C-alpha positions in Angstrom: -29.9 15.4 10.3 -27.5 18.1 8.9 -28.0 16.9 5.0 -31.7 16.7 5.4 -31.8 20.9 6.9 -29.4 21.7 4.7 -31.6 20.0 1.2 -34.5 21.9 2.7 -32.8 25.3 2.8 -31.7 24.9 -0.2 -35.1 24.0 -1.7 -36.4 26.9 0.2 -33.9 29.3 -1.6 -34.6 28.0 -4.8 -38.3 28.9 -4.4 -37.7 32.0 -3.4 -35.2 33.1 -5.8 -37.6 31.7 -8.4 -40.6 33.7 -7.6 -38.1 36.6 -6.9 -37.6 35.9 -11.0 -41.4 35.2 -11.8 -42.2 38.5 -10.1 -39.7 40.7 -12.1 -40.9 42.0 -15.5 -39.3 40.3 -17.9 -39.4 42.7 -19.8 -36.0 44.4 -18.5 -33.3 43.2 -20.5 -30.3 44.6 -18.2 -32.1 43.0 -14.7 -32.4 39.7 -16.6 -28.5 39.9 -17.5 -27.7 41.1 -14.3 -29.2 38.1 -12.9 -27.9 35.4 -15.0 -24.5 37.0 -14.5 -25.0 36.4 -10.8 -26.0 33.0 -11.5 -22.8 32.9 -13.2 -20.7 33.9 -10.6 -22.5 31.5 -7.6 -21.7 28.8 -10.4 -18.4 29.8 -10.4 -18.0 29.8 -6.6 -19.4 26.8 -6.1 -17.2 25.4 -8.5 -14.1 26.6 -6.8 -15.1 25.3 -4.0 -15.9 22.2 -5.1 -11.9 22.3 -6.3 -10.8 23.6 -3.0 -12.8 20.8 -1.3 -11.0 18.3 -4.1 -7.3 19.8 -3.2 -8.0 19.6 0.3 -8.8 16.0 0.5 -6.1 14.9 -2.0 -3.4 16.9 0.3 -4.9 14.9 2.9 -4.9 11.7 1.0 -1.0 12.3 0.0 -0.1 13.2 3.7 -1.8 10.0 5.0 0.0 8.0 2.3 3.5 9.6 3.5 2.4 8.5 7.2 2.1 5.2 6.2 5.5 5.5 4.0 7.2 6.6 7.2 5.5 3.9 9.6 6.7 1.3 7.1 10.6 2.9 6.7 10.7 2.7 10.3 9.0 -0.5 11.1 11.9 -2.1 8.4 14.8 -0.5 9.4 14.1 -1.7 13.2 14.0 -5.2 12.1 16.7 -4.7 10.2 18.3 -3.4 13.7 17.0 -6.1 15.5 18.3 -8.5 13.0 21.8 -7.3 12.9 22.2 -7.1 16.3 20.4 -10.8 16.9 23.6 -11.5 14.2 25.7 -10.2 16.6 24.8 -12.0 19.1 25.3 -15.2 17.7 28.4 -14.7 16.3 29.6 -13.5 20.3 28.1 -16.5 21.3 29.7 -18.9 18.7 33.1 -17.1 19.9 32.4 -17.7 23.1 31.3 -21.7 22.9 34.6 -21.7 20.4 36.5 -20.0 23.3 35.3 -22.3 26.0 35.8 -25.6 23.9 39.7 -24.5 23.3 39.9 -23.8 27.1 38.2 -27.1 27.9 40.8 -29.0 24.8 43.7 -27.2 26.3 42.9 -28.5 30.2 42.4 -32.1 28.8 45.8 -32.0 27.2 47.6 -30.6 30.3 45.9 -33.5 32.1 46.9 -36.1 29.3 50.7 -34.3 29.8 50.9 -34.3 33.5 49.6 -38.2 33.9 51.8 -39.1 30.9 54.9 -37.1 32.9 53.8 -39.3 36.4 53.8 -42.3 34.5 56.9 -41.8 32.8 57.8 -40.7 36.6 56.9 -43.9 38.1 58.6 -45.8 35.7 61.9 -44.1 35.7 61.6 -44.6 39.9 60.7 -48.7 39.5 
């Protein structure tokens, strides 16, 4: 709706300019030159405004790209940390399991040794 009002306003401004131009005497060259300079200045201002908007949009786009890149980098770093932590936990678990196996083996060997000693004592006693 704002665009509609804007277009209507621009049409009205153009029509007023045209009427003003038609009402002025054409023989006045200095007046024509002045109007032409004013029009060129307007065009220049519009172009500059358009360029500024384009630069602002480009800066905003670049900021968005940078933000996305930072987010991707942060996620990758988090994933790497999680993977490293998981690997450490797996290593610790493997070491713990290995220690338990070693302890059980030692206990079994001790049991076997006690049984053998017990057998030998019974054989000596008999």
